N, C-alpha and C positions, 0 to 999 in steps of 0.2 A: 795646903789650905784652899778650900773651894772659893771661887770668885763669886761675890754676891750678884744676884740677879739684876739689883739696882745698877751696878757698874755696867753690865751689858746694855741696859736701856740707855744709860747716860752716853755711852759711845755711840749707840744708834742714832740718838738725837743730836749728836755733835757733828755727825759726818755732814760735809757740804753737799754730797750727792744726794739727789732725791730719791728715797728708797720706799717702796711698798711691797708688802707681802701679800700675795693673792692665793686662792685656793685653785683647785683644777678646773673649776667653773668660770674663774676670772673674777670672783668676788674679792673685793679689797678687804683684807682683815686687819691691817695695820700700816700706818705710814709715819715717817719720821718728821721732825719739825721742818726739815729743809722742803719737804714735799708740800706740807701745809702752807709754808710761807710763799712758795712759788705760787700756789693757787691763789693766795690773797693778793699777791702782787699782779697777778693777771685777771682779776675781776671777781674772784670768789669771796663771798662775804666772810669777815672774820668769824672763827668758830665754826666754819662749815666742816661737817664730819664726812671725811672721804670714806672712812670705814663703812661697810654696808653697801657701797655702790659697786656696779659691776664694771671692771675696766674694759672688758672685751666689748660690752654694749656701747661705751662711750666711743671707743675707736670705730665700731661698726656704723654708729650715727654719722661720724665725721667722714667715713669713707662714702656713705650713701650721699653725703652732701657734696661730693666731688673732691675730697681731699685723698689724693692718691698715696700721699705718705702714710696716712693712717691705715689705709688698706694694706700697704706693704707691711707695716709694723704688725697689724692684726694677723696676717697670714703667718708671719714669723713666730709670734707668740703662741698661736694655735699649735704650731708644730712642736714647741718645746712641751707644752701642756699635755699634748697627745702621746709624748714619749717618742716623737720621730726624730727629734734632734736634741743633742745634749745641752745646747745654748743657742741663743740668738743675739747677735749684735747689729745694731743699725745706727748710722749717723744721719742726722736730719737737721734742717734749719728750723728755727722757732722764732722768727723776727717779731719784735715788738714795734710799735709806732715810733718808738724813741731810739732804738738800737738793733743791731744785727746780733743773732745769737744762734749758736749751734750746740747741739747735744748729742752724745752717744748713749743709745738705750742697750742695756744688756738684761737678758732674761735667762734665768737659770733655776734649777731646783734648789731649794733650801738645804744647805748642808746640814747633815745631822738629823734630818727629818725622815724617820724610818718608814712612815706611812707613804711618802712619795707624793702627797697630795698638796704640798705647799712650795710656792715658787717666789723668787725675788725679782722684782723688777727695779732697776736702777736707771738714773739718768745723769750722766756726767757732763758738766759744762766744758765744751772744747772751743769756746769762742776766741780765746786769745790765740790759739793755735791756728784756727781758721783765718782770722785776720791777718796773721803773720804769713800764711800761705797766700792769701789774696794780694798782700803787698808785694811779696816775691814775685808772683805772676804778672803783676802790674808793672814792676820794674823791668821785668824780662821783656815786656811789650812796649817799652818807652824809650824814646830817644833822650839821653841824659842831658843833651845841651838845650833843647827846645822844649822838652816836656811833651812833645807830640808823639804819636805812635811811631814805632820804628818799622823796619822792612818786614819783619815777622808779623807785626800787627797788621799791616798793610795787606799781606797776602792772604791771611786768615779772614780778614774782614771782606776783602774782595770775593774770595771763594764763597763765603756765606751769603753775600748780597747778590751774587751772580745766581746762586740757587733760588733765592727768593724772587728775583726778577723772572726767571725762567718759569717758576711755578705760578706766579701771578700774572705774567705776561705784562709787566710794567717795564718802563725804560731805566736804564742805568747810565750814569755819565761818569767818565773818568778823565781827569785832566792831570798830565804829567808837567811839572813846572821846573824849569832850570834857571838858576840865577845867572845873568849875564854879567861878564866881567868881574866875577867873584875873586878870581886869583889876582887880577890887578889891584883890586881894593884891598885884599888881604896882604898882598906884598907891600904895598904903600903904608898902610897903617898898622899892621901887625895882627897877630892871631886874636888878641882880645877884640879888636874892632871887627875882625872877620867873624868872630863868634856872635858879636851883637848884631851884625848885619844878618846873619842867618836866623837869629831869634826874631829880628824884626819881620823878615819875610814870613816866618812861621806864624807870628801873631796876626798878620794881615790875612793869611790863608784861613786861620782859625776863625776869624771875624767872619768869613764867608761860609763857614760850615755851621749853620745856626742850629740845625736840627740834630737830634740825638742819632739819627740814622745817616748822618754824614761822617766822614773821617778825613782827617788831615794827618799825613805822615811824613817824616823825613826819611827818604828810602836811599840816600847816598850822601856824599859830602855836601854838595849844594843842589841837591835834587830832592824835590818834593812831589807829593801826589795828593789829589783831592778826589775822593770818591763821593758821588751825589746820588743816593738812592730815589727812585721814582722821580727822576728829573730828566726831561727831554732836552733836545738840543736847543731851543729857543732860550730856555731859562739857563742852561749851562754856559751859552754863549754870553749872555748878560753878566753872569757871574765872572767869567773869565775876563770880560772887558773891565768889570769893576776892579778885579785884582791887578790888572795892568795899571790902571789910573792910581790905585792906592799905593802901589809900590813906587811909581813915578813921585807921588806926593811926598814920599819919604825923604827925598832928595839926598840919597847917599852919594855924593860927588867925590870924585877923586881925579888925579892928574889934571889935564888940561880941560876942565870942566866936563869931564866925562862922568856919566851917572850909572849907577847899578840900576839895572831893570830886570825883567824876567821874560822868558820865552814860555809858551804854553803849547803843549799838544793835547788836543781834546778829542774824545770819541763819546758818542752818545747812541746807544743801540737798545733794542728790545730783544735781548739774547734768545737763543734757542738751544736745544740739547747738544748740538754738534759744536757750539762755541764753548770756549773755556775762558778762565781768567787770563791765561797766557795770550789768547787771541786779543782781548782787550788791551792788554798791556803793549803788545807788539804794535797794534794799529796806532794807539796813542803815541807811542814812542817814535813811530815814523813821522807822525804829524809834528811832534816835537823838534825832530831833525830838520823838517822843512821850515819851522818857524825860525830856527837858528840860522838855517842857511839863507833865508829870505832877509836877513837883516837884525834879527832879534826884536825885542821889545814889541812882541805881537803874539797873537793866538792863531793857530792854524787847527781846523778841525778835519777829521777824516770821515769819509762817508762810504764805508765798506758796503758791497751789495748793490750799489748804484753804478756810478761811472768809475769807481775805484780811485778817483782823484780826491786829494785833500783841497779844501778851500780855505783861503786866508780871510781872517778877520782884521780889518783895520781898525786898531783901537782909537777911541776919541781921546783928545787931550794928551796923547803921547808925544814927547818931544822927538824931533826928527834930526 
């Protein structure tokens, strides 16, 4: 029994994918309801007739306006229409002011069309998959205890900001922070209190990384790092001093009136091509070691390229 044409049309308009049929010149011959509704949701007037418009011209106009994604899509579609490729698939973002969205475009010849002049363009919503992938990637870069970046996030961010600083000839500052007497505090009050201590320190550091281009990361058990983009030594020293005071103000006391503090190793440079993120880390780590050796609860900054000596910063309001 032959299937009625009305059934095919019902299926066509019932699909969630946005589908259009175009000819070899790119003219839109037919679209389904999902295509029409998507247009209305994104600013086209109700009743707008997509049929009759040229899909290639729309993409070309967008590419000319600077939309590189439209240019890539146009090139792929033209390849299918010209018979140079069997199909074209392209995943692209299509975010709205209210939500993130991603789609996969697929272009192929219309099955059963003997003329070879008709093609199907479909757009499949893959937003849920992309959001899940983003969340997985976010978790892979996040310290589960403090919610800060982890060591992997730290190294990737530092590498990126080093390249930015080299290219723009701007300063970058790196502070390595170690929690003083953490083991003693953890041993006396238990792991739950120790975890809260680390969380408290992380929140203090986060409050001092106010710009989107700053990063706070937990890079070890009780070790943290603060990356400050486009920040010179004077500003970095003020931030370090403020961190010292804020940690002291937490008054995390243990034992015989002993208090949890932090030691900070700081480096601020305008890097050049011969320097790497490993260089920054090693110099800041040396300064941190000097801060610990000098009695803790202080910041020490390194000055590579001058006298090679690290200089101590005496924090205000720090208990002795």
